[in-house]
Steps between C-alpha positions, in 0.01 A plus 500: 500500500743214425374296208599156379448316174385152596288202403138485612355148508175446314315195372346198665642245738797320338462716190711805578514802276693811594462867420804724509386797707639814658393508865580676825766297682280483811192353330443121499600281205150487354383832644471852365721594206575816307540376142507176299793475259479140378417138566677164533362148450731233648274208397520561126759318294717691419466755780325814383527849634415840360613833636410852395862613468417871493313476831776287652770752399288785638461334841867399514598862427268614779690276742288186522707206623425161339488188717730214400226313311389814316861598429564165330212567260612859438859377447383272216367812327820695565338753734714431810846369573551141611321490838672193642860408571679229308621215716875437485615196307569198720864450591668234292716224645252357750 
């Protein structure tokens, strides 16, 4: 079973709240999941997120692949490498 670490949308209309979950790659975004490892609130100022780092490390060692959004959160905690590519600097002289 291929598993992914991804964000599961919760909350009311226009008030999103996300849980960081481990789910089968074939299940829908808000469908069945295996484990909850944290949460993320994009509406708070400043942004707040909490992650159970022991659970996250365990699932990463088992081969769970984080999505780009989940990888950005895990990168802030130092659990994964930088998940995106840096854009090259614009050429000077234009």
